[in-house]
N, C-alpha and C positions, 0 to 999 in steps of 0.2 A: 586510475591508480592514485594513491595518496600523494599529495604534494609534500616534498621533503621538509618544507618550512611549516607545514600544518602539524600542530601538536595535539590535535583532537584524537582521542582514542576511539577508533571505529570498531564496533563489534558486529560481526555478521557479514562484512563486506566480502564479495567474491572477487576473484582475479579476472583480468580482462578476457582470458580465454573462455571461462565459463559464461561470462556476460555475452560474449560474441556468439557462443553456441545457443544460448537462449534466444538472442535476437534473430538468428537464422531460422530457428524453429517457430517462434511466436510473433516476430515483428517487433513493434515498439515495446520495450520493457520499462516499467516504472521502478526506479530506484528511490526508495522512501527512507528518509532520515528522521529519526525520532531523538530529539535532544533530551538527555537526562543529566543530572548532576554528575560530572566526571567522565561521561562517555556519550557517544552518539551510536544509537542502535540503528542498523541498516537492514532492510529487507526488500525483497523484489517481488513484483506482481506482474503477471502476464496481462495482456489487454482484455478488458471485459467484452463479452459477447452480448447479443440481444437479450438472452434470458437473464443475464446479470443486471442489465439496465431495467428490464421489466420488474424484477424482484426488488431491486434497489430503489427505483422510483416509487413503487408501491409503499415501501417502508418509509421513505422520506415523506410521502403524503400523510402518513400516520404519525409524523414527528418522531420516528424511531431511528434517529441518526446513528446511535451507537450500534444498533443491530445491522444497519446497512454496511458499515465498515467491517464488522465481524464476518458477515456473509461474504463480502468481497475477499477478505484475507483467507477465509477457509477455502474458497473456490478458485482463487487465482494465484495462490502461493507458489513461488518457485524456489525460494531459499532465503537465507539470512538469519538474523538472530531469532531463535525460537521463542524467546520471551515475548515477542510481539504478537504471537498467535493468541487468539481469544481464550483457548482452553489450556494454556501453558501453565497456569497456576502462578504466574508472575504477578507482581504488584499491579493493582488495578490502574494505577497512574500510567503504567507502561501499556497494558492491553487496551485501555480506553483511548489513550493518546494515539496509539497505532491505528485503531479503528477509525477515529475521527479524521486522521490524515488520509487514510485509505479511501474514505468516502469521496474525497475530492477527485478521484479518477473517473467518476461518472459525469464527464463533461458533456453537456448538450448545448446546442445553439439556440438562441432565442430568435424571435421574429414577431410578426403581428399579422392580424387579419385585416384586409382592406376590402371594403364593400365597393 
């Protein structure tokens, strides 16, 4: 919940009950904050599955970073400020910003090959 001393205007934030319901259904939920002048837009994504990684990494390989985030938002959306959705008709600075942040949920571990 919002800190009483925090004067940020959060748009799209859900209450603790809804967040807990999503967590019990999907596991770890990503709460994403997009800073815009005058407000912070919030949206929520469920965890990516193997097919999201496969599609996302293929797009990253083609340097299609924006499309990766858009695909993830379309497929993993739980709720939040609708302006963050790729097809919302909102300002491109909002939809592109949301997509580029969402791309970050495709976390993979690195390693090396040893002969």
